[in-house]
C-alpha positions in Angstrom: -10.5 14.6 -9.7 -11.5 18.5 -9.9 -9.2 19.1 -6.9 -6.8 22.4 -7.3 -3.8 20.3 -5.0 -1.1 22.9 -4.7 -2.1 25.1 -7.9 -3.6 27.6 -5.6 -6.7 28.3 -7.8 -9.3 27.6 -5.0 -8.0 31.1 -4.3 -9.0 34.5 -6.1 -5.9 34.6 -7.4 -3.5 31.9 -7.2 0.0 32.1 -5.0 0.9 28.7 -5.0 4.6 28.4 -4.0 7.6 25.8 -5.3 9.3 24.0 -3.0 12.9 22.4 -5.1 13.8 19.0 -3.7 17.7 19.4 -3.9 18.6 16.6 -2.0 18.0 13.0 -0.8 18.4 13.9 3.1 14.9 12.8 5.2 14.4 16.6 6.7 16.1 19.6 6.1 16.3 22.4 3.7 15.9 21.4 0.3 14.5 18.1 1.5 11.0 16.5 0.4 10.1 17.1 4.1 10.8 20.9 3.8 8.1 20.8 1.3 5.5 18.5 2.8 5.8 20.1 6.2 5.2 23.6 4.7 1.6 25.1 4.5 -0.1 26.6 1.8 -0.7 26.0 -1.7 2.6 24.4 -2.6 4.5 22.2 -5.1 7.5 20.1 -4.6 9.9 19.5 -7.7 12.7 17.1 -7.7 16.0 18.4 -9.2 17.8 14.8 -8.0 16.9 11.6 -8.2 17.5 8.7 -6.3 16.4 7.2 -2.5 15.4 8.8 0.1 16.0 7.0 3.1 13.5 7.6 5.5 14.1 4.3 7.6 15.2 5.7 11.1 11.9 8.3 11.3 9.7 5.3 10.2 7.1 7.9 9.1 6.0 10.7 6.6 3.5 12.5 7.7 1.7 14.5 5.6 -1.1 17.1 7.2 -1.0 20.4 5.7 -3.4 21.0 2.8 -3.1 22.2 -0.8 0.3 19.9 -2.1 1.2 18.7 -5.4 4.1 16.6 -5.3 5.4 16.1 -8.6 7.4 13.3 -8.9 7.7 13.5 -12.9 10.2 16.4 -12.5 13.0 14.2 -11.2 15.5 13.1 -13.6 16.0 9.3 -14.3 15.5 7.3 -12.5 13.1 9.0 -10.3 12.6 9.1 -6.2 11.9 5.9 -4.1 11.0 6.8 -0.3 12.6 3.9 1.5 11.8 2.4 4.9 8.8 4.8 5.9 5.4 4.6 6.0 3.4 7.7 4.6 0.8 8.7 6.5 -1.9 11.3 4.4 -3.6 13.6 6.1 -3.9 16.5 4.1 -7.0 17.5 1.9 -6.3 18.6 -1.6 -3.5 16.9 -3.1 -1.9 15.3 -5.9 0.6 12.5 -5.3 2.2 11.7 -8.5 5.0 9.4 -10.6 6.5 8.5 -6.5 7.8 4.9 -5.5 7.0 4.1 -1.8 8.9 1.1 -0.8 8.5 0.3 3.1 10.3 -2.7 3.9 11.5 -4.7 6.8 13.9 -3.1 8.5 14.5 -3.8 12.0 14.5 -0.2 12.8 11.7 2.1 12.7 8.3 1.8 12.4 6.5 -0.8 14.7 5.8 -3.8 12.4 2.6 -4.6 13.4 1.3 -0.8 12.5 3.9 -0.8 9.3 1.5 0.2 6.0 2.8 1.5 3.0 0.6 4.7 2.2 -2.5 5.3 4.7 -4.6 7.8 4.1 -6.0 8.4 7.3 -6.7 11.4 8.7 -9.1 12.3 12.3 -12.6 11.7 11.4 -13.1 14.1 14.6 -10.8 16.6 13.2 -12.1 18.1 10.3 -8.9 20.3 9.7 -6.7 16.5 9.6 -9.5 14.6 7.3 -8.3 13.7 3.6 -10.8 14.7 1.1 -10.3 15.5 -2.8 -7.1 13.5 -2.8 -5.4 11.8 -6.0 -2.9 9.1 -6.3 -1.7 9.0 -9.8 0.9 6.9 -11.3 2.7 5.6 -7.2 4.6 2.5 -6.8 3.8 1.1 -3.3 5.4 -2.5 -2.3 6.5 -4.1 0.8 4.0 -3.1 3.4 4.1 -5.5 6.3 0.7 -4.5 7.4 -1.4 -3.1 5.1 0.9 -1.8 1.8 -1.8 0.8 0.6 -4.8 1.7 2.7 -7.8 4.4 2.5 -9.4 4.9 5.9 -13.1 5.6 6.3 -11.9 9.1 7.8 -11.2 10.0 4.3 -13.7 11.3 1.5 -13.1 11.7 -2.3 -10.1 9.6 -3.2 -9.1 8.3 -6.2 -6.2 5.8 -6.6 -4.9 5.5 -10.1 -2.4 4.1 -12.2 -0.6 2.2 -10.0 1.2 -0.6 -9.1 0.7 -2.1 -5.3 3.0 -5.4 -4.4 4.5 -7.5 -2.5 3.3 -7.2 0.7 5.6 -9.1 2.7 4.3 -12.2 3.8 6.2 -14.4 6.9 8.0 -11.4 8.0 7.7 -9.4 11.3 4.1 -8.7 11.6 3.0 -10.3 15.2 0.2 -12.2 13.5 2.5 -13.6 11.4 1.8 -14.1 7.8 0.1 -10.5 6.5 0.7 -9.9 2.7 -2.1 -7.3 2.4 -2.6 -5.2 -0.8 -5.3 -2.1 -1.0 -7.7 -1.8 1.5 -10.6 1.1 1.0 -13.1 2.2 2.9 -13.5 5.8 2.3 -16.8 7.5 0.7 -16.8 8.5 -3.2 -13.7 6.6 -4.7 -12.2 5.9 -8.0 -9.5 2.9 -8.2 -8.9 2.6 -11.9 -5.7 1.2 -14.1 -3.7 -0.3 -11.1 -1.8 -3.7 -11.1 -2.4 -5.3 -7.8 0.3 -8.3 -7.6 1.8 -11.1 -5.4 -0.3 -10.2 -2.4 -2.1 -12.8 0.1 -5.2 -11.0 0.2 -7.3 -7.7 0.0 -6.6 -7.0 -3.9 -8.4 -5.1 -3.0 -11.1 -4.9 0.1 -13.6 -2.6 -0.5 -15.8 -1.2 2.7 -16.6 2.0 0.9 -20.5 2.5 0.3 -19.5 4.8 -3.1 -16.9 3.4 -4.8 -16.1 2.7 -8.8 -13.6 -0.2 -9.6 -12.4 0.0 -13.1 -10.1 -1.3 -15.2 -7.3 -3.3 -12.4 -5.6 -6.1 -12.4 -4.9 -8.4 -10.0 -2.1 -11.5 -9.7 -1.4 -14.1 -8.0 -3.7 -13.4 -4.9 -3.7 -16.5 -2.4 -7.2 -15.5 -1.4 -9.7 -13.9 -3.8 -9.4 -11.0 -6.0 -11.2 -8.1 -4.8 -13.7 -8.4 -1.4 -16.9 -6.3 -1.1 -16.7 -6.9 2.5 -20.2 -5.8 3.9 -20.9 -2.5 5.3 -22.3 -3.6 8.2 -18.4 -4.4 9.3 -17.6 -0.5 9.4 -19.3 1.7 12.4 -18.1 4.7 10.3 -20.7 3.9 7.2 -24.3 3.2 9.5 -26.8 4.3 8.0 -25.7 4.3 4.3 -25.8 2.2 1.6 -23.7 1.0 -0.9 -23.4 2.0 -4.4 -21.1 -0.2 -6.1 -20.0 0.0 -10.0 -17.0 -2.8 -10.7 -16.3 -3.2 -14.4 -13.7 -3.8 -17.0 -11.0 -5.6 -14.3 -9.3 -8.7 -14.8 -7.7 -11.4 -12.7 -5.0 -13.4 -13.4 -4.5 -16.4 -11.3 -0.5 -17.3 -10.2 1.9 -19.9 -8.6 0.3 -18.7 -5.2 -3.4 -18.2 -6.3 -5.7 -20.4 -4.5 -8.0 -22.2 -7.0 -10.9 -22.4 -4.8 -10.8 -18.4 -5.1 -10.8 -17.6 -8.5 -13.6 -14.8 -8.9 -12.7 -11.6 -9.4 -14.9 -10.4 -7.0 -16.1 -12.0 -3.6 -19.9 -9.9 -3.0 -20.8 -10.3 0.7 -23.3 -7.5 1.4 -27.0 -7.2 3.4 -27.8 -3.3 4.3 -31.2 -2.7 2.3 -31.1 -0.1 -0.2 -27.8 -1.5 -1.8 -27.1 -1.4 -5.4 -24.1 -3.4 -6.6 -23.3 -3.4 -10.5 -20.9 -6.1 -11.7 -20.2 -6.4 -15.8 -17.4 -7.5 -18.1 -14.8 -8.8 -15.9 -12.7 -11.9 -16.7 -10.8 -14.1 -14.5 -8.6 -17.1 -14.9 -10.2 -20.4 -14.2 -13.7 -18.7 -13.4 -16.2 -22.0 -13.3 -19.2 -20.2 -11.8 -20.8 -19.1 -14.9 -21.3 -15.9 -16.4 -23.5 -14.5 -13.3 -22.3 -11.7 -12.3 -19.2 -11.7 -14.6 -17.0 -13.6 -12.3 -18.4 -13.0 -9.2 -19.1 -14.9 -6.1 -22.1 -13.9 -4.7 -22.5 -14.9 -0.7 -25.3 -13.0 0.3 -29.2 -14.0 -0.2 -29.9 -10.4 -0.7 -28.3 -10.5 -4.2 -32.0 -10.2 -6.0 -32.7 -7.1 -4.1 -29.1 -5.1 -5.0 -28.1 -6.8 -7.8 -27.8 -3.7 -10.5 -28.8 -3.7 -14.2 -26.8 -0.5 -15.0 -24.2 1.4 -13.0 -25.4 3.1 -9.8 -22.4 5.0 -9.6 -20.9 7.0 -12.3 -18.7 10.5 -13.1 -19.1 12.3 -16.1 -16.9 12.0 -18.9 -15.0 8.5 -17.1 -13.5 6.4 -19.6 -13.0 2.9 -19.2 -11.7 0.4 -21.1 -13.2 -3.1 -21.9 -11.8 -6.3 -20.0 -10.2 -7.5 -23.0 -7.8 -4.8 -23.2 -7.1 -4.2 -20.0 -4.2 -6.5 -18.9 -2.0 -4.8 -21.4 -3.2 -1.4 -21.0 -2.4 -1.7 -17.1 1.2 -3.2 -17.9 2.3 -0.4 -19.9 0.7 2.5 -18.2 0.9 1.4 -14.3 3.1 2.3 -12.0 5.8 5.4 -11.1 7.2 5.5 -14.3 6.4 3.1 -16.6 8.5 4.4 -19.3 11.2 4.3 -16.6 10.8 1.5 -14.3 13.1 1.0 -11.5 14.1 -2.9 -11.2 11.2 -3.5 -8.8 8.4 -2.8 -11.3 10.4 -4.1 -14.1 10.3 -7.6 -12.5 6.9 -7.5 -11.0 5.3 -6.8 -14.7 7.8 -9.2 -15.8 6.1 -11.7 -13.7 2.8 -10.8 -14.7 3.5 -11.5 -18.3 5.2 -14.5 -17.5 3.2 -16.1 -15.0 5.6 -16.5 -12.7 7.0 -14.7 -9.5 5.7 -15.3 -5.7 4.6 -13.8 -2.8 7.9 -12.7 -1.0 8.7 -13.0 2.7 11.2 -10.6 2.8 12.9 -7.9 0.8 16.3 -9.2 0.9 18.2 -12.7 1.4 19.6 -11.7 4.8 18.3 -13.2 7.9 16.6 -10.9 9.9 16.7 -11.0 13.6 13.5 -9.8 15.4 12.5 -9.5 18.2 15.6 -9.0 20.2 14.7 -9.0 23.9 15.7 -9.9 27.3 14.7 -13.1 29.3 12.1 -12.6 32.4 12.0 -16.4 33.1 12.5 -19.9 31.7 11.7 -23.1 32.4 13.3 -26.7 30.7 11.8 -26.2 27.4 10.1 -22.7 27.4 11.3 -18.9 28.0 9.6 -15.6 28.5 10.4 -11.9 28.0 8.8 -8.7 27.4 8.5 -7.6 23.2 7.7 -4.7 21.6 4.2 -5.7 20.2 2.8 -9.6 20.5 -0.4 -10.9 19.2 -1.7 -14.1 20.0 -4.9 -13.6 18.1 -3.1 -16.1 15.5 -0.6 -18.3 16.7 1.3 -18.8 13.7 4.1 -15.9 13.7 6.6 -17.8 15.9 6.2 -21.4 15.1 8.9 -23.1 13.5 11.2 -20.2 13.9 14.6 -20.3 15.5 15.0 -18.9 19.1 19.0 -18.2 19.5 20.2 -17.4 23.1 23.3 -15.1 21.9 24.6 -13.2 25.3 24.2 -14.6 29.1 24.8 -17.8 30.7 22.9 -19.3 28.6 24.6 -18.4 25.3 25.3 -20.4 21.5 21.6 -22.4 22.7 19.5 -22.6 19.3 15.9 -23.8 19.7 12.8 -24.5 17.7 9.8 -22.5 18.7 6.5 -25.6 18.6 4.0 -23.0 20.1 3.8 -19.7 22.0 1.1 -17.3 23.7 0.9 -13.6 24.2 0.2 -11.7 27.8 0.4 -8.1 28.0 3.3 -7.8 25.1 4.9 -11.1 26.8 6.0 -13.4 24.8 6.0 -17.2 26.1 7.4 -19.9 24.0 7.5 -23.2 24.1 10.6 -25.1 22.4 11.2 -28.0 20.3 13.3 -30.0 22.8 14.9 -28.6 26.5 17.8 -26.4 27.3 20.8 -27.6 27.8 21.3 -24.6 30.3 18.5 -22.7 31.3 19.1 -19.4 30.1 18.9 -16.9 33.1 16.8 -14.1 33.6 18.6 -11.1 31.6 20.2 -13.3 29.2 19.4 -12.0 25.3 17.7 -13.9 23.0 16.8 -12.7 19.2 14.1 -15.1 16.7 15.4 -15.8 13.4 13.5 -14.8 10.0 14.1 -16.9 7.3 14.5 -14.7 4.2 15.3 -17.2 1.4 12.0 -16.2 -0.3 12.7 -13.0 -0.6 12.6 -10.3 -3.6 16.1 -10.0 -4.3 17.4 -6.9 -2.3 17.1 -2.9 -2.4 17.2 -1.7 -6.1 20.1 1.2 -6.4 18.8 4.2 -7.9 21.7 6.3 -9.2 21.5 9.9 -7.7 21.4 12.5 -10.7 20.6 16.3 -11.4 18.7 18.6 -13.5 18.1 22.1 -12.9 14.7 23.2 -13.0 13.5 26.6 -14.7 10.4 27.5 -13.0 8.2 29.4 -15.7 8.1 33.0 -15.0 4.3 34.4 -13.8 3.8 30.5 -13.2 0.5 31.6 -11.3 -0.6 32.9 -13.9 -4.3 31.1 -15.0 -4.2 29.6 -18.4 -6.6 29.6 -21.2 -7.0 25.4 -20.1 -8.0 26.7 -16.6 -4.8 25.4 -15.6 -1.9 27.6 -14.0 1.2 28.1 -16.2 3.1 26.3 -13.4 0.8 23.6 -14.1 0.6 23.5 -17.4 4.5 23.0 -17.2 4.6 19.6 -14.9 1.9 18.6 -17.7 5.0 18.5 -20.2 7.4 16.1 -17.9 4.7 13.4 -18.5 6.2 12.3 -21.7 9.2 11.4 -20.2 8.0 9.1 -17.7 4.4 7.8 -18.9 
């Protein structure tokens, strides 16, 4: 929370550089990438609003430390990053008031590895370890793998006042239905004030040895709200014990929520010496009594690790009572709470009304993926090599239409009854035999039904506003912030 980020305050005399984002290009002079790729203390400010389409590169990789991304400086309706995974490897960073909407374009990053934001780094390379990172007022949606991930190679990470929504369900992921929300496993984390909505699972999933989870709202998770998965599941945390504080959170059921998983948190820990404090949480349909405050405890060690007071806290941390959490989060979460795009506005409205659902696709158009060549075929089967094939869950392609669209068997469509994978070779068994058995080299594609969709991509206006950067902006003020930081703070009232 005390990171200097891009201000340069970690140096004796701050020498931060301001990079103006003046266009919506994926790269080049005046782009966001020009700022994220630069080195040294720096602040990215925006003189343009709209959508930065990163679908073709598929990835925005931020490696260089001491950076602030000040999305609040963009004119209305703000900035959306489209089509990409944002991979965060830089330490000492502040990311504010930005939308990341990854989506399901056929081109771009491999579907099985298409997260929204993932804070990952390299555990064996200290220069690429994301420590002291704050995500504040971001909106992340439409991930195909995880929508938001903070891995164990990170440390000291805060996720605040954000919306994590609509991890896509039956889309292009090779495991089939894979709508995942927020997964965190870094050491020393604060997750506070977030709305996590319309995700099948991981709302959130935590294997962090030290974390405070406070004043979050989970809505319409098909499975349990929050999972405290055992530290034994993560080799990076060998020898550590869990100190976890879970307070003031709210779980609301929705149309897809399972009635059998109505707890706020599922506790499954057995690491000796761990201390877990669960207090003042609210959840719809809870029938488990008052023990542990909406917690489902799956461990026989609960008497040894149930704490009577928070084992982990931050001096000065303000936490609302659970009765005030819902309204606070609905009013304040997301990239621009005063200036929401249609996606965030819809999700918040659905939480209020009890509507909406877990979505399969961004828009209504049928997705044709994978598109590949036949290597061999039988009377009612077909084999070909695809980019990523995963047989661990045999549901990804079942009941989908496969179409032969080029070659001797062109024009035939069948329904996939079952399938298997071997070295990225997909073999499908069909519901009926071929009229004409496809030949090697024929082209086939699988249809993904997108009738259950999120309504398509919002159209954001490209507006411009020239920014006058303060003179002597590196001067440290009486508040302890630089003049530039105080100027950035002055934009908050426009967006939150």
